[in-house]
C-alpha positions as CSV (number, residue, x, y, z in Angstrom):
1,M,211.1,-25.8,58.5
2,S,207.4,-26.4,58.1
3,A,206.1,-29.2,55.9
4,L,203.1,-30.0,53.8
5,W,201.2,-33.3,54.0
6,I,199.6,-33.7,50.6
7,A,197.0,-36.5,50.0
8,N,195.2,-37.3,46.8
9,V,192.3,-39.6,47.5
10,E,189.5,-41.5,45.6
11,V,186.9,-42.5,48.2
12,T,185.2,-45.8,47.5
13,D,183.3,-46.2,50.8
14,E,181.9,-42.9,52.1
15,E,180.7,-44.2,55.5
16,A,184.1,-45.8,56.4
17,Y,186.0,-42.8,55.2
18,K,184.0,-40.5,57.4
19,K,185.2,-42.5,60.4
20,Y,188.8,-42.1,59.1
21,A,188.4,-38.4,58.6
22,A,187.0,-37.8,62.1
23,I,189.9,-39.6,63.8
24,A,192.5,-38.3,61.5
25,T,191.5,-34.7,62.1
26,E,192.2,-35.3,65.8
27,A,195.5,-36.9,65.2
28,I,196.7,-34.2,62.8
29,A,195.7,-31.4,65.2
30,A,197.5,-33.2,68.1
31,H,200.7,-33.1,66.1
32,G,200.5,-29.4,65.2
33,G,198.9,-29.9,61.8
34,T,196.5,-27.4,60.3
35,F,194.4,-27.9,57.1
36,L,195.0,-25.6,54.2
37,A,192.8,-27.5,51.7
38,R,190.4,-30.3,52.4
39,G,188.3,-31.5,49.4
40,G,186.9,-28.6,47.6
41,R,187.2,-27.4,44.0
42,Y,190.2,-28.4,42.0
43,V,191.5,-28.6,38.4
44,Q,193.5,-31.7,37.4
45,L,196.2,-30.6,35.0
46,E,198.4,-33.7,35.0
47,G,198.6,-37.2,36.4
48,R,196.0,-39.4,38.0
49,E,192.8,-37.7,39.0
50,R,191.4,-38.3,42.4
51,A,188.4,-36.3,43.6
52,R,189.6,-35.5,47.1
53,N,192.7,-33.5,47.7
54,V,194.0,-32.6,51.2
55,V,196.9,-30.3,52.2
56,A,197.9,-29.9,55.8
57,R,200.8,-27.9,57.2
58,F,202.9,-29.3,60.0
59,P,205.7,-27.7,62.0
60,S,208.2,-30.0,60.4
61,V,208.6,-33.1,58.3
62,E,209.4,-35.0,61.5
63,A,206.1,-33.9,63.1
64,A,204.1,-35.0,60.0
65,V,205.8,-38.4,60.0
66,E,205.3,-38.7,63.7
67,C,201.6,-38.0,63.2
68,Y,201.4,-40.7,60.5
69,N,203.1,-43.3,62.7
70,S,201.1,-42.4,65.8
71,D,198.6,-44.9,67.3
72,R,195.7,-42.5,66.8
73,Y,196.4,-41.9,63.1
74,Q,197.0,-45.6,62.5
75,E,193.6,-46.2,64.1
76,A,192.1,-43.7,61.6
77,L,194.0,-45.3,58.7
78,S,192.5,-48.7,59.5
79,H,189.1,-47.2,58.4
80,A,190.6,-45.7,55.2
81,K,192.6,-48.6,53.8
82,A,189.5,-50.4,52.4
83,A,187.6,-47.2,51.8
84,A,189.8,-45.3,49.5
85,E,192.7,-45.3,47.0
86,R,195.3,-42.8,48.3
87,D,198.6,-41.3,47.7
88,L,200.3,-39.4,50.5
89,V,203.5,-37.4,50.5
90,V,205.2,-35.0,53.0
91,V,207.2,-32.2,51.5
92,E,209.4,-29.7,53.4
93,E,208.4,-26.1,52.6
94,V,211.0,-23.6,51.4
């Protein structure tokens, strides 16, 4: 079953986060991920508001987790850790 990678992000360092985004885009594509939403307009109805929301679809939960643990994504993540506050979850689709 396919899975959704859902990230809620508050960027605190735009330049460093741009480096993250460029590398992460490559890593996500290499693991079969495609973006469904990336930033853009949103309405916060409940919970903690973060200005950047990203949804990517992967072929499976395992593919999404493999992407996250890959060397290339971890390289990307090294740019994001000090440049953003993030929540990330992978959810299997029904």
